[in-house]
CHARMM internal coordinates of N, CA and C (Angstrom, degrees):
IC EDIT
DIST 1 N 1 CA 1.4538
DIST 1 CA 1 C 1.4502
ANGL 1 N 1 CA 1 C 110.56
DIST 1 C 2 N 1.2984
ANGL 1 CA 1 C 2 N 114.68
DIHE 1 N 1 CA 1 C 2 N 42.22
DIST 2 N 2 CA 1.4840
ANGL 1 C 2 N 2 CA 123.13
DIHE 1 CA 1 C 2 N 2 CA 174.24
DIST 2 CA 2 C 1.5296
ANGL 2 N 2 CA 2 C 113.79
DIHE 1 C 2 N 2 CA 2 C -56.47
DIST 2 C 3 N 1.3161
ANGL 2 CA 2 C 3 N 115.88
DIHE 2 N 2 CA 2 C 3 N 131.60
DIST 3 N 3 CA 1.4983
ANGL 2 C 3 N 3 CA 120.57
DIHE 2 CA 2 C 3 N 3 CA 176.31
DIST 3 CA 3 C 1.4830
ANGL 3 N 3 CA 3 C 114.33
DIHE 2 C 3 N 3 CA 3 C 80.43
DIST 3 C 4 N 1.3901
ANGL 3 CA 3 C 4 N 119.95
DIHE 3 N 3 CA 3 C 4 N 5.80
DIST 4 N 4 CA 1.4379
ANGL 3 C 4 N 4 CA 122.28
DIHE 3 CA 3 C 4 N 4 CA 177.57
DIST 4 CA 4 C 1.4843
ANGL 4 N 4 CA 4 C 108.71
DIHE 3 C 4 N 4 CA 4 C -90.73
DIST 4 C 5 N 1.3443
ANGL 4 CA 4 C 5 N 115.40
DIHE 4 N 4 CA 4 C 5 N 145.93
DIST 5 N 5 CA 1.5364
ANGL 4 C 5 N 5 CA 119.40
DIHE 4 CA 4 C 5 N 5 CA 178.21
DIST 5 CA 5 C 1.4555
ANGL 5 N 5 CA 5 C 105.60
DIHE 4 C 5 N 5 CA 5 C -107.50
DIST 5 C 6 N 1.3642
ANGL 5 CA 5 C 6 N 111.82
DIHE 5 N 5 CA 5 C 6 N 139.42
DIST 6 N 6 CA 1.4938
ANGL 5 C 6 N 6 CA 123.02
DIHE 5 CA 5 C 6 N 6 CA 177.10
DIST 6 CA 6 C 1.5256
ANGL 6 N 6 CA 6 C 107.78
DIHE 5 C 6 N 6 CA 6 C -106.28
DIST 6 C 7 N 1.3256
ANGL 6 CA 6 C 7 N 118.54
DIHE 6 N 6 CA 6 C 7 N 120.34
DIST 7 N 7 CA 1.4042
ANGL 6 C 7 N 7 CA 120.67
DIHE 6 CA 6 C 7 N 7 CA -177.74
DIST 7 CA 7 C 1.5585
ANGL 7 N 7 CA 7 C 107.78
DIHE 6 C 7 N 7 CA 7 C -126.95
DIST 7 C 8 N 1.3358
ANGL 7 CA 7 C 8 N 111.21
DIHE 7 N 7 CA 7 C 8 N 113.84
DIST 8 N 8 CA 1.5257
ANGL 7 C 8 N 8 CA 115.39
DIHE 7 CA 7 C 8 N 8 CA 178.17
DIST 8 CA 8 C 1.4830
ANGL 8 N 8 CA 8 C 111.40
DIHE 7 C 8 N 8 CA 8 C -79.26
DIST 8 C 9 N 1.3337
ANGL 8 CA 8 C 9 N 117.17
DIHE 8 N 8 CA 8 C 9 N 139.53
DIST 9 N 9 CA 1.4607
ANGL 8 C 9 N 9 CA 123.93
DIHE 8 CA 8 C 9 N 9 CA 178.86
DIST 9 CA 9 C 1.5020
ANGL 9 N 9 CA 9 C 108.26
DIHE 8 C 9 N 9 CA 9 C -150.65
DIST 9 C 10 N 1.2430
ANGL 9 CA 9 C 10 N 118.12
DIHE 9 N 9 CA 9 C 10 N 160.70
DIST 10 N 10 CA 1.4918
ANGL 9 C 10 N 10 CA 122.39
DIHE 9 CA 9 C 10 N 10 CA 174.21
DIST 10 CA 10 C 1.4447
ANGL 10 N 10 CA 10 C 113.27
DIHE 9 C 10 N 10 CA 10 C -112.29
DIST 10 C 11 N 1.2755
ANGL 10 CA 10 C 11 N 120.05
DIHE 10 N 10 CA 10 C 11 N 118.35
DIST 11 N 11 CA 1.5033
ANGL 10 C 11 N 11 CA 126.99
DIHE 10 CA 10 C 11 N 11 CA 174.46
DIST 11 CA 11 C 1.5167
ANGL 11 N 11 CA 11 C 108.62
DIHE 10 C 11 N 11 CA 11 C -62.14
DIST 11 C 12 N 1.3568
ANGL 11 CA 11 C 12 N 115.56
DIHE 11 N 11 CA 11 C 12 N -44.84
DIST 12 N 12 CA 1.3975
ANGL 11 C 12 N 12 CA 122.09
DIHE 11 CA 11 C 12 N 12 CA 175.40
DIST 12 CA 12 C 1.5263
ANGL 12 N 12 CA 12 C 108.10
DIHE 11 C 12 N 12 CA 12 C -159.64
DIST 12 C 13 N 1.2749
ANGL 12 CA 12 C 13 N 118.61
DIHE 12 N 12 CA 12 C 13 N -167.55
DIST 13 N 13 CA 1.4625
ANGL 12 C 13 N 13 CA 115.41
DIHE 12 CA 12 C 13 N 13 CA -171.88
DIST 13 CA 13 C 1.5495
ANGL 13 N 13 CA 13 C 112.17
DIHE 12 C 13 N 13 CA 13 C -77.58
DIST 13 C 14 N 1.3465
ANGL 13 CA 13 C 14 N 116.65
DIHE 13 N 13 CA 13 C 14 N -18.00
DIST 14 N 14 CA 1.4407
ANGL 13 C 14 N 14 CA 120.13
DIHE 13 CA 13 C 14 N 14 CA -173.16
DIST 14 CA 14 C 1.5050
ANGL 14 N 14 CA 14 C 111.08
DIHE 13 C 14 N 14 CA 14 C -98.44
DIST 14 C 15 N 1.2966
ANGL 14 CA 14 C 15 N 122.17
DIHE 14 N 14 CA 14 C 15 N -29.33
DIST 15 N 15 CA 1.4647
ANGL 14 C 15 N 15 CA 122.24
DIHE 14 CA 14 C 15 N 15 CA -171.95
DIST 15 CA 15 C 1.5883
ANGL 15 N 15 CA 15 C 106.64
DIHE 14 C 15 N 15 CA 15 C -126.69
DIST 15 C 16 N 1.3199
ANGL 15 CA 15 C 16 N 109.60
DIHE 15 N 15 CA 15 C 16 N 107.78
DIST 16 N 16 CA 1.5823
ANGL 15 C 16 N 16 CA 114.60
DIHE 15 CA 15 C 16 N 16 CA 173.94
DIST 16 CA 16 C 1.5262
ANGL 16 N 16 CA 16 C 108.66
DIHE 15 C 16 N 16 CA 16 C -74.37
DIST 16 C 17 N 1.3166
ANGL 16 CA 16 C 17 N 115.94
DIHE 16 N 16 CA 16 C 17 N 146.25
DIST 17 N 17 CA 1.4876
ANGL 16 C 17 N 17 CA 123.37
DIHE 16 CA 16 C 17 N 17 CA -176.42
DIST 17 CA 17 C 1.6260
ANGL 17 N 17 CA 17 C 101.65
DIHE 16 C 17 N 17 CA 17 C -128.18
DIST 17 C 18 N 1.2829
ANGL 17 CA 17 C 18 N 114.75
DIHE 17 N 17 CA 17 C 18 N 133.81
DIST 18 N 18 CA 1.4053
ANGL 17 C 18 N 18 CA 122.32
DIHE 17 CA 17 C 18 N 18 CA 173.32
DIST 18 CA 18 C 1.4919
ANGL 18 N 18 CA 18 C 108.81
DIHE 17 C 18 N 18 CA 18 C -114.04
DIST 18 C 19 N 1.3820
ANGL 18 CA 18 C 19 N 116.69
DIHE 18 N 18 CA 18 C 19 N 131.64
DIST 19 N 19 CA 1.5415
ANGL 18 C 19 N 19 CA 117.07
DIHE 18 CA 18 C 19 N 19 CA 177.67
DIST 19 CA 19 C 1.5118
ANGL 19 N 19 CA 19 C 107.03
DIHE 18 C 19 N 19 CA 19 C -104.88
DIST 19 C 20 N 1.3147
ANGL 19 CA 19 C 20 N 114.21
DIHE 19 N 19 CA 19 C 20 N 129.01
DIST 20 N 20 CA 1.4913
ANGL 19 C 20 N 20 CA 124.44
DIHE 19 CA 19 C 20 N 20 CA 170.47
DIST 20 CA 20 C 1.4828
ANGL 20 N 20 CA 20 C 108.48
DIHE 19 C 20 N 20 CA 20 C -101.83
DIST 20 C 21 N 1.3194
ANGL 20 CA 20 C 21 N 117.79
DIHE 20 N 20 CA 20 C 21 N 121.65
DIST 21 N 21 CA 1.4450
ANGL 20 C 21 N 21 CA 118.55
DIHE 20 CA 20 C 21 N 21 CA 176.32
DIST 21 CA 21 C 1.4865
ANGL 21 N 21 CA 21 C 114.32
DIHE 20 C 21 N 21 CA 21 C -142.38
DIST 21 C 22 N 1.2957
ANGL 21 CA 21 C 22 N 111.99
DIHE 21 N 21 CA 21 C 22 N 153.61
DIST 22 N 22 CA 1.4774
ANGL 21 C 22 N 22 CA 119.55
DIHE 21 CA 21 C 22 N 22 CA -177.10
DIST 22 CA 22 C 1.4581
ANGL 22 N 22 CA 22 C 112.05
DIHE 21 C 22 N 22 CA 22 C 165.50
DIST 22 C 23 N 1.3168
ANGL 22 CA 22 C 23 N 115.17
DIHE 22 N 22 CA 22 C 23 N 172.86
DIST 23 N 23 CA 1.5117
ANGL 22 C 23 N 23 CA 120.32
DIHE 22 CA 22 C 23 N 23 CA -174.81
DIST 23 CA 23 C 1.4980
ANGL 23 N 23 CA 23 C 106.32
DIHE 22 C 23 N 23 CA 23 C -97.10
DIST 23 C 24 N 1.3237
ANGL 23 CA 23 C 24 N 116.23
DIHE 23 N 23 CA 23 C 24 N 131.55
DIST 24 N 24 CA 1.4940
ANGL 23 C 24 N 24 CA 122.44
DIHE 23 CA 23 C 24 N 24 CA 179.04
DIST 24 CA 24 C 1.5603
ANGL 24 N 24 CA 24 C 106.89
DIHE 23 C 24 N 24 CA 24 C -115.94
DIST 24 C 25 N 1.3389
ANGL 24 CA 24 C 25 N 115.19
DIHE 24 N 24 CA 24 C 25 N 148.42
DIST 25 N 25 CA 1.4205
ANGL 24 C 25 N 25 CA 122.25
DIHE 24 CA 24 C 25 N 25 CA -174.33
DIST 25 CA 25 C 1.4918
ANGL 25 N 25 CA 25 C 112.82
DIHE 24 C 25 N 25 CA 25 C -66.20
DIST 25 C 26 N 1.3412
ANGL 25 CA 25 C 26 N 117.24
DIHE 25 N 25 CA 25 C 26 N -39.88
DIST 26 N 26 CA 1.4815
ANGL 25 C 26 N 26 CA 122.74
DIHE 25 CA 25 C 26 N 26 CA -172.17
DIST 26 CA 26 C 1.5265
ANGL 26 N 26 CA 26 C 111.06
DIHE 25 C 26 N 26 CA 26 C -165.53
DIST 26 C 27 N 1.2822
ANGL 26 CA 26 C 27 N 115.59
DIHE 26 N 26 CA 26 C 27 N -177.40
DIST 27 N 27 CA 1.4555
ANGL 26 C 27 N 27 CA 120.75
DIHE 26 CA 26 C 27 N 27 CA -177.46
DIST 27 CA 27 C 1.5089
ANGL 27 N 27 CA 27 C 114.37
DIHE 26 C 27 N 27 CA 27 C -68.25
DIST 27 C 28 N 1.3689
ANGL 27 CA 27 C 28 N 116.98
DIHE 27 N 27 CA 27 C 28 N -23.16
DIST 28 N 28 CA 1.4345
ANGL 27 C 28 N 28 CA 122.11
DIHE 27 CA 27 C 28 N 28 CA 176.06
DIST 28 CA 28 C 1.5429
ANGL 28 N 28 CA 28 C 109.21
DIHE 27 C 28 N 28 CA 28 C -70.12
DIST 28 C 29 N 1.3590
ANGL 28 CA 28 C 29 N 117.97
DIHE 28 N 28 CA 28 C 29 N -38.28
DIST 29 N 29 CA 1.4359
ANGL 28 C 29 N 29 CA 122.00
DIHE 28 CA 28 C 29 N 29 CA 179.43
DIST 29 CA 29 C 1.5043
ANGL 29 N 29 CA 29 C 107.37
DIHE 28 C 29 N 29 CA 29 C -67.38
DIST 29 C 30 N 1.3118
ANGL 29 CA 29 C 30 N 118.73
DIHE 29 N 29 CA 29 C 30 N -40.11
DIST 30 N 30 CA 1.4989
ANGL 29 C 30 N 30 CA 121.12
DIHE 29 CA 29 C 30 N 30 CA 177.70
DIST 30 CA 30 C 1.5920
ANGL 30 N 30 CA 30 C 111.32
DIHE 29 C 30 N 30 CA 30 C -60.08
DIST 30 C 31 N 1.2967
ANGL 30 CA 30 C 31 N 113.02
DIHE 30 N 30 CA 30 C 31 N -44.33
DIST 31 N 31 CA 1.4681
ANGL 30 C 31 N 31 CA 121.12
DIHE 30 CA 30 C 31 N 31 CA 178.70
DIST 31 CA 31 C 1.4979
ANGL 31 N 31 CA 31 C 107.43
DIHE 30 C 31 N 31 CA 31 C -59.67
DIST 31 C 32 N 1.3749
ANGL 31 CA 31 C 32 N 122.72
DIHE 31 N 31 CA 31 C 32 N -41.88
DIST 32 N 32 CA 1.4239
ANGL 31 C 32 N 32 CA 123.90
DIHE 31 CA 31 C 32 N 32 CA -179.01
DIST 32 CA 32 C 1.5420
ANGL 32 N 32 CA 32 C 110.38
DIHE 31 C 32 N 32 CA 32 C -63.77
DIST 32 C 33 N 1.3001
ANGL 32 CA 32 C 33 N 117.86
DIHE 32 N 32 CA 32 C 33 N -44.31
DIST 33 N 33 CA 1.4765
ANGL 32 C 33 N 33 CA 122.60
DIHE 32 CA 32 C 33 N 33 CA 176.85
DIST 33 CA 33 C 1.5039
ANGL 33 N 33 CA 33 C 110.91
DIHE 32 C 33 N 33 CA 33 C -58.58
DIST 33 C 34 N 1.3510
ANGL 33 CA 33 C 34 N 117.03
DIHE 33 N 33 CA 33 C 34 N -48.22
DIST 34 N 34 CA 1.4222
ANGL 33 C 34 N 34 CA 122.47
DIHE 33 CA 33 C 34 N 34 CA -176.05
DIST 34 CA 34 C 1.5875
ANGL 34 N 34 CA 34 C 109.61
DIHE 33 C 34 N 34 CA 34 C -64.56
DIST 34 C 35 N 1.3498
ANGL 34 CA 34 C 35 N 114.54
DIHE 34 N 34 CA 34 C 35 N -40.20
DIST 35 N 35 CA 1.4445
ANGL 34 C 35 N 35 CA 119.56
DIHE 34 CA 34 C 35 N 35 CA 177.14
DIST 35 CA 35 C 1.5406
ANGL 35 N 35 CA 35 C 113.55
DIHE 34 C 35 N 35 CA 35 C -62.39
DIST 35 C 36 N 1.4007
ANGL 35 CA 35 C 36 N 115.32
DIHE 35 N 35 CA 35 C 36 N -41.01
DIST 36 N 36 CA 1.3442
ANGL 35 C 36 N 36 CA 120.59
DIHE 35 CA 35 C 36 N 36 CA 178.15
DIST 36 CA 36 C 1.5272
ANGL 36 N 36 CA 36 C 114.22
DIHE 35 C 36 N 36 CA 36 C -62.71
DIST 36 C 37 N 1.3951
ANGL 36 CA 36 C 37 N 115.97
DIHE 36 N 36 CA 36 C 37 N -41.67
DIST 37 N 37 CA 1.3975
ANGL 36 C 37 N 37 CA 122.25
DIHE 36 CA 36 C 37 N 37 CA 178.22
DIST 37 CA 37 C 1.5742
ANGL 37 N 37 CA 37 C 108.74
DIHE 36 C 37 N 37 CA 37 C -64.46
DIST 37 C 38 N 1.2868
ANGL 37 CA 37 C 38 N 116.14
DIHE 37 N 37 CA 37 C 38 N -41.52
DIST 38 N 38 CA 1.4509
ANGL 37 C 38 N 38 CA 122.95
DIHE 37 CA 37 C 38 N 38 CA 177.43
DIST 38 CA 38 C 1.4917
ANGL 38 N 38 CA 38 C 110.75
DIHE 37 C 38 N 38 CA 38 C -56.50
DIST 38 C 39 N 1.3418
ANGL 38 CA 38 C 39 N 117.84
DIHE 38 N 38 CA 38 C 39 N -51.73
DIST 39 N 39 CA 1.4659
ANGL 38 C 39 N 39 CA 123.61
DIHE 38 CA 38 C 39 N 39 CA -176.97
DIST 39 CA 39 C 1.5159
ANGL 39 N 39 CA 39 C 108.75
DIHE 38 C 39 N 39 CA 39 C -63.16
DIST 39 C 40 N 1.3232
ANGL 39 CA 39 C 40 N 122.26
DIHE 39 N 39 CA 39 C 40 N -26.04
DIST 40 N 40 CA 1.4136
ANGL 39 C 40 N 40 CA 125.38
DIHE 39 CA 39 C 40 N 40 CA 178.34
DIST 40 CA 40 C 1.5551
ANGL 40 N 40 CA 40 C 111.46
DIHE 39 C 40 N 40 CA 40 C -86.27
DIST 40 C 41 N 1.3025
ANGL 40 CA 40 C 41 N 115.16
DIHE 40 N 40 CA 40 C 41 N 1.19
DIST 41 N 41 CA 1.4508
ANGL 40 C 41 N 41 CA 121.15
DIHE 40 CA 40 C 41 N 41 CA -177.97
DIST 41 CA 41 C 1.4637
ANGL 41 N 41 CA 41 C 116.71
DIHE 40 C 41 N 41 CA 41 C 60.42
DIST 41 C 42 N 1.3705
ANGL 41 CA 41 C 42 N 113.25
DIHE 41 N 41 CA 41 C 42 N 33.25
DIST 42 N 42 CA 1.5008
ANGL 41 C 42 N 42 CA 120.70
DIHE 41 CA 41 C 42 N 42 CA -178.87
DIST 42 CA 42 C 1.5593
ANGL 42 N 42 CA 42 C 109.03
DIHE 41 C 42 N 42 CA 42 C -98.87
DIST 42 C 43 N 1.2847
ANGL 42 CA 42 C 43 N 119.51
DIHE 42 N 42 CA 42 C 43 N 125.47
DIST 43 N 43 CA 1.4958
ANGL 42 C 43 N 43 CA 120.07
DIHE 42 CA 42 C 43 N 43 CA 179.38
DIST 43 CA 43 C 1.5245
ANGL 43 N 43 CA 43 C 113.71
DIHE 42 C 43 N 43 CA 43 C -70.78
DIST 43 C 44 N 1.3173
ANGL 43 CA 43 C 44 N 116.65
DIHE 43 N 43 CA 43 C 44 N 143.96
DIST 44 N 44 CA 1.4327
ANGL 43 C 44 N 44 CA 120.48
DIHE 43 CA 43 C 44 N 44 CA 177.28
DIST 44 CA 44 C 1.4929
ANGL 44 N 44 CA 44 C 107.48
DIHE 43 C 44 N 44 CA 44 C -107.59
DIST 44 C 45 N 1.2774
ANGL 44 CA 44 C 45 N 118.58
DIHE 44 N 44 CA 44 C 45 N 121.90
DIST 45 N 45 CA 1.4804
ANGL 44 C 45 N 45 CA 121.11
DIHE 44 CA 44 C 45 N 45 CA -175.99
DIST 45 CA 45 C 1.4636
ANGL 45 N 45 CA 45 C 112.99
DIHE 44 C 45 N 45 CA 45 C -95.02
DIST 45 C 46 N 1.3316
ANGL 45 CA 45 C 46 N 117.57
DIHE 45 N 45 CA 45 C 46 N -27.63
DIST 46 N 46 CA 1.4618
ANGL 45 C 46 N 46 CA 123.86
DIHE 45 CA 45 C 46 N 46 CA -177.19
DIST 46 CA 46 C 1.4823
ANGL 46 N 46 CA 46 C 115.09
DIHE 45 C 46 N 46 CA 46 C -159.58
DIST 46 C 47 N 1.2749
ANGL 46 CA 46 C 47 N 121.89
DIHE 46 N 46 CA 46 C 47 N 135.17
DIST 47 N 47 CA 1.4736
ANGL 46 C 47 N 47 CA 122.82
DIHE 46 CA 46 C 47 N 47 CA 169.36
DIST 47 CA 47 C 1.5582
ANGL 47 N 47 CA 47 C 103.12
DIHE 46 C 47 N 47 CA 47 C -119.28
DIST 47 C 48 N 1.3572
ANGL 47 CA 47 C 48 N 109.56
DIHE 47 N 47 CA 47 C 48 N 128.02
DIST 48 N 48 CA 1.4883
ANGL 47 C 48 N 48 CA 114.32
DIHE 47 CA 47 C 48 N 48 CA -174.75
DIST 48 CA 48 C 1.5422
ANGL 48 N 48 CA 48 C 109.06
DIHE 47 C 48 N 48 CA 48 C -133.82
DIST 48 C 49 N 1.3689
ANGL 48 CA 48 C 49 N 113.26
DIHE 48 N 48 CA 48 C 49 N 129.49
DIST 49 N 49 CA 1.4498
ANGL 48 C 49 N 49 CA 114.64
DIHE 48 CA 48 C 49 N 49 CA 178.65
DIST 49 CA 49 C 1.4958
ANGL 49 N 49 CA 49 C 108.14
DIHE 48 C 49 N 49 CA 49 C -91.69
DIST 49 C 50 N 1.3368
ANGL 49 CA 49 C 50 N 116.34
DIHE 49 N 49 CA 49 C 50 N 130.97
DIST 50 N 50 CA 1.5619
ANGL 49 C 50 N 50 CA 124.16
DIHE 49 CA 49 C 50 N 50 CA -179.74
DIST 50 CA 50 C 1.4905
ANGL 50 N 50 CA 50 C 105.24
DIHE 49 C 50 N 50 CA 50 C -119.52
DIST 50 C 51 N 1.2738
ANGL 50 CA 50 C 51 N 116.40
DIHE 50 N 50 CA 50 C 51 N 132.87
DIST 51 N 51 CA 1.4831
ANGL 50 C 51 N 51 CA 125.97
DIHE 50 CA 50 C 51 N 51 CA 172.96
DIST 51 CA 51 C 1.5078
ANGL 51 N 51 CA 51 C 106.68
DIHE 50 C 51 N 51 CA 51 C -63.61
DIST 51 C 52 N 1.3116
ANGL 51 CA 51 C 52 N 113.30
DIHE 51 N 51 CA 51 C 52 N 147.64
DIST 52 N 52 CA 1.4965
ANGL 51 C 52 N 52 CA 121.03
DIHE 51 CA 51 C 52 N 52 CA -176.54
DIST 52 CA 52 C 1.5472
ANGL 52 N 52 CA 52 C 112.36
DIHE 51 C 52 N 52 CA 52 C -59.02
DIST 52 C 53 N 1.3448
ANGL 52 CA 52 C 53 N 115.48
DIHE 52 N 52 CA 52 C 53 N -37.05
DIST 53 N 53 CA 1.5430
ANGL 52 C 53 N 53 CA 117.53
DIHE 52 CA 52 C 53 N 53 CA 178.74
DIST 53 CA 53 C 1.4348
ANGL 53 N 53 CA 53 C 115.30
DIHE 52 C 53 N 53 CA 53 C -87.63
DIST 53 C 54 N 1.3177
ANGL 53 CA 53 C 54 N 114.54
DIHE 53 N 53 CA 53 C 54 N 10.15
DIST 54 N 54 CA 1.5613
ANGL 53 C 54 N 54 CA 120.43
DIHE 53 CA 53 C 54 N 54 CA 178.00
DIST 54 CA 54 C 1.4966
ANGL 54 N 54 CA 54 C 109.40
DIHE 53 C 54 N 54 CA 54 C -108.78
DIST 54 C 55 N 1.3298
ANGL 54 CA 54 C 55 N 114.63
DIHE 54 N 54 CA 54 C 55 N 139.67
DIST 55 N 55 CA 1.5115
ANGL 54 C 55 N 55 CA 120.47
DIHE 54 CA 54 C 55 N 55 CA 176.73
DIST 55 CA 55 C 1.5203
ANGL 55 N 55 CA 55 C 105.33
DIHE 54 C 55 N 55 CA 55 C -64.10
DIST 55 C 56 N 1.4135
ANGL 55 CA 55 C 56 N 112.69
DIHE 55 N 55 CA 55 C 56 N 137.09
DIST 56 N 56 CA 1.3816
ANGL 55 C 56 N 56 CA 123.59
DIHE 55 CA 55 C 56 N 56 CA 173.25
DIST 56 CA 56 C 1.4697
ANGL 56 N 56 CA 56 C 112.00
DIHE 55 C 56 N 56 CA 56 C -94.29
DIST 56 C 57 N 1.3313
ANGL 56 CA 56 C 57 N 119.84
DIHE 56 N 56 CA 56 C 57 N 74.74
DIST 57 N 57 CA 1.4238
ANGL 56 C 57 N 57 CA 122.41
DIHE 56 CA 56 C 57 N 57 CA -175.77
DIST 57 CA 57 C 1.4873
ANGL 57 N 57 CA 57 C 105.42
DIHE 56 C 57 N 57 CA 57 C -115.34
DIST 57 C 58 N 1.4193
ANGL 57 CA 57 C 58 N 111.97
DIHE 57 N 57 CA 57 C 58 N 123.54
DIST 58 N 58 CA 1.5061
ANGL 57 C 58 N 58 CA 118.44
DIHE 57 CA 57 C 58 N 58 CA -175.39
DIST 58 CA 58 C 1.5094
ANGL 58 N 58 CA 58 C 110.69
DIHE 57 C 58 N 58 CA 58 C -112.95
DIST 58 C 59 N 1.3197
ANGL 58 CA 58 C 59 N 113.77
DIHE 58 N 58 CA 58 C 59 N 129.99
DIST 59 N 59 CA 1.4304
ANGL 58 C 59 N 59 CA 114.07
DIHE 58 CA 58 C 59 N 59 CA 174.87
DIST 59 CA 59 C 1.5354
ANGL 59 N 59 CA 59 C 103.62
DIHE 58 C 59 N 59 CA 59 C -123.93
DIST 59 C 60 N 1.3628
ANGL 59 CA 59 C 60 N 114.83
DIHE 59 N 59 CA 59 C 60 N 113.03
DIST 60 N 60 CA 1.4190
ANGL 59 C 60 N 60 CA 118.10
DIHE 59 CA 59 C 60 N 60 CA -179.65
DIST 60 CA 60 C 1.5020
ANGL 60 N 60 CA 60 C 122.49
DIHE 59 C 60 N 60 CA 60 C -55.49
DIST 60 C 61 N 1.3748
ANGL 60 CA 60 C 61 N 114.38
DIHE 60 N 60 CA 60 C 61 N -20.12
DIST 61 N 61 CA 1.4798
ANGL 60 C 61 N 61 CA 118.60
DIHE 60 CA 60 C 61 N 61 CA -179.84
DIST 61 CA 61 C 1.4902
ANGL 61 N 61 CA 61 C 109.85
DIHE 60 C 61 N 61 CA 61 C -87.58
DIST 61 C 62 N 1.3668
ANGL 61 CA 61 C 62 N 121.79
DIHE 61 N 61 CA 61 C 62 N -1.55
DIST 62 N 62 CA 1.4474
ANGL 61 C 62 N 62 CA 123.81
DIHE 61 CA 61 C 62 N 62 CA -179.33
DIST 62 CA 62 C 1.4782
ANGL 62 N 62 CA 62 C 110.33
DIHE 61 C 62 N 62 CA 62 C -117.86
DIST 62 C 63 N 1.3987
ANGL 62 CA 62 C 63 N 122.08
DIHE 62 N 62 CA 62 C 63 N 43.78
DIST 63 N 63 CA 1.3857
ANGL 62 C 63 N 63 CA 124.17
DIHE 62 CA 62 C 63 N 63 CA 178.26
DIST 63 CA 63 C 1.5452
ANGL 63 N 63 CA 63 C 107.74
DIHE 62 C 63 N 63 CA 63 C -98.68
DIST 63 C 64 N 1.3486
ANGL 63 CA 63 C 64 N 112.85
DIHE 63 N 63 CA 63 C 64 N 152.97
DIST 64 N 64 CA 1.4694
ANGL 63 C 64 N 64 CA 119.32
DIHE 63 CA 63 C 64 N 64 CA 179.22
DIST 64 CA 64 C 1.5261
ANGL 64 N 64 CA 64 C 106.70
DIHE 63 C 64 N 64 CA 64 C -79.51
DIST 64 C 65 N 1.3104
ANGL 64 CA 64 C 65 N 115.54
DIHE 64 N 64 CA 64 C 65 N 136.55
DIST 65 N 65 CA 1.4923
ANGL 64 C 65 N 65 CA 123.92
DIHE 64 CA 64 C 65 N 65 CA -176.71
DIST 65 CA 65 C 1.5367
ANGL 65 N 65 CA 65 C 108.27
DIHE 64 C 65 N 65 CA 65 C -115.19
DIST 65 C 66 N 1.3905
ANGL 65 CA 65 C 66 N 118.65
DIHE 65 N 65 CA 65 C 66 N 19.21
DIST 66 N 66 CA 1.4460
ANGL 65 C 66 N 66 CA 120.75
DIHE 65 CA 65 C 66 N 66 CA 176.52
DIST 66 CA 66 C 1.4114
ANGL 66 N 66 CA 66 C 113.47
DIHE 65 C 66 N 66 CA 66 C -68.91
END
COOR INIT
IC SEED 1 N 1 CA 1 C
IC BUILD
């Protein structure tokens, strides 16, 4: 998970949320990161693609639940 940033945040007082963000080369690299998190028994709440020129700001209270 070279080059990935880990940003701790709190969604609310009971459930801490950590954001992992960074640029990946391709879908195979994304699969590798997801597999690593799975092997560590860490739940994945959301995977979001963000364009390079767009700010990658994540607010766990504003996720789509569709």
